[in-house]
Steps between C-alpha positions, in 0.01 A plus 500: 500500500871540446622503148874470427624579148749359426606228735746384251753753645512269806662239285682691214513861617783689657582331837254212421558124530726479186716787613526359855600160368776655289636690796503181717659309209781748461537535877564116522763502227312485184555137440242254346520287817329778708236614241226294676610595848482865409118468468451411866474859649294644209258205499461506883419873492259442204319221689462719809355777280248260344397374843446865608286570192282196567424645843396841379144590604413633150445397143826495299519543118854436380595598149806356330676564175557212264774433250526283192755221540622243253702178498747388235434132427570230254208366295449138386705567196785633703461860394510792751168668577393796717183403692300674775628410835270262701483580883246424772373856506537600143304458175617505147840631611354785728625472857415720791799682632484370866630229734384186332269377779348841586204484253381178681487665838216732367136400498499526122762612240479566137705608200354788298646520153481757214326268260187477713495815727347434837428133436639277775737220427515308831815417690316407807112477491338257738169342439296708733613812327476392140134627461624844589743535216369387158812429289336638184430856608681789675509497888212724616365666809275201551797281549627734782143508655466119495848454638430744788182317578698162501759663739229592744382132514248508226469297180566788264182404334656202325299248717758241421747504787479630857811677595562335852827572683583129506452465127719803426778350724490180322504664158793739565865414548644571854633848511778428754675245283633518145258270298644292227393557149286189511327620821422837325331306209301299754390816682396666183336227304403248759662155564256305277569719196879491557493119544290454187734715283801324652362161393416626162842656432716225674306172488805289546657705773643301791430752766835671497503877552430722199773726359441869474440479118245222569317704758481792251339264246256393756413855585449586136267190458290613805472855385391418142157341582416802719563736206329282243195452725441878499496507123265205458 
């Protein structure tokens, strides 16, 4: 077992992705036109690091810090409001400090917030792992034991899903490419659940691609039933 605390430094620490991007941005002249290009080297290095991590012959536990983020928006009456920021990896404005797709590369990832110490709020929790992590109580040693059993090819005593390599490959986004936000949602919740939520939220959609804000609404809709189901 390798535990890293805190992996957020890879993103926001000294010499991390944000610093590297700023260095590249200034090296290229500091013009808005090169802001996206300045991400090429940092992102390539980050992707190589993730690929190496996925090949490590050990169990990895990555801890991240989180920060509270807000958006300033206009409400229906035209008044300015400050609301919790909605992101694919955040909940109620709390967002992990990391590269935005990294939590989806992990077997499972959760937010732990001060209002419910130790109680997991899922970012990525696939169906075969849901019995290991009840969402109405703190994560326990039993969760680790069952996850270890599953990793060795067992059922983790859930009896519901067999963890075959082919099923795991189908359920997870490819690590060598950068998955789209929609791909990440499908990998986390399953295609049927994503399609069902899509039809519910956008019944008159003509099939055109979703905007980033719409994908965040879709992610929020998919996350809500999971949390409510734990309280039922």
